[in-house]
C-alpha positions in Angstrom: -0.1 -0.2 0.0 1.1 3.5 -1.2 0.5 4.9 2.3 2.6 2.3 4.2 5.5 2.8 2.1 5.3 6.5 2.4 5.1 6.3 6.1 8.1 3.9 6.3 10.2 6.4 4.2 9.4 9.2 6.3 10.1 7.4 9.5 13.6 6.1 7.9 14.2 9.7 7.0 13.6 11.0 10.6 15.4 8.3 12.1 12.5 7.0 13.7 12.4 3.7 15.3 9.8 1.0 13.9 7.2 -0.5 16.2 7.9 -3.9 17.3 4.6 -5.1 16.4 2.0 -4.4 13.6 -1.8 -3.7 15.1 -5.1 -4.1 13.4 -7.4 -1.3 13.3 -8.8 -0.1 16.7 -5.7 -1.3 18.7 -3.5 1.4 20.0 0.2 1.2 21.2 1.8 3.7 23.4 5.3 3.2 24.5 6.6 4.6 27.7 10.5 3.9 28.4 10.9 0.2 28.4 7.0 -0.7 28.2 4.7 -0.8 25.3 1.1 -0.5 26.3 -1.5 -2.5 23.8 -5.2 -1.5 24.2 -7.9 -3.0 22.2 -10.6 -0.4 21.5 -12.2 -2.5 18.9 -15.2 -4.7 19.0 -13.4 -7.7 17.9 -10.3 -9.9 18.9 -7.0 -8.8 17.3 -4.0 -10.8 16.6 -0.6 -9.5 16.4 3.0 -11.2 16.2 6.0 -9.1 17.9 9.1 -9.0 15.8 11.0 -10.3 18.6 10.2 -12.0 22.1 8.7 -9.8 24.4 7.0 -10.4 27.9 3.6 -9.4 29.3 3.9 -7.8 32.5 0.2 -8.5 33.6 0.4 -12.4 33.1 4.3 -13.1 33.1 3.9 -14.8 29.6 6.7 -14.6 27.1 5.4 -13.9 23.7 7.2 -14.9 20.8 4.8 -15.7 18.1 1.2 -14.9 17.4 -0.9 -13.5 20.1 -4.5 -12.5 20.5 -5.7 -9.4 22.3 -9.4 -9.6 23.4 -11.8 -7.1 22.8 -11.2 -4.3 25.5 -8.2 -6.1 26.3 -4.9 -4.4 27.4 -1.2 -5.8 27.5 1.9 -4.4 28.9 5.1 -5.4 27.1 8.5 -5.1 27.8 11.7 -6.6 26.2 14.1 -5.1 28.8 15.3 -2.3 26.8 15.2 -3.6 23.1 12.7 -0.9 22.1 
């Protein structure tokens, strides 16, 4: 999609780091230091796959493959400084 290419090129030009997960519409990601907060505001489950191993601080679960974020679900992920 042209929009994705333009955004990627602009991020590269500005030396912005890429998000460690690609999210579906309705899911918001906010990074605060070493923590990535994922919030699903949509009316359906959302799947994502992180580009490297992360840990969900709310459950203690290690995430390295596809994961599902339920409707109105929240995850707080960390990778101990790799963001």
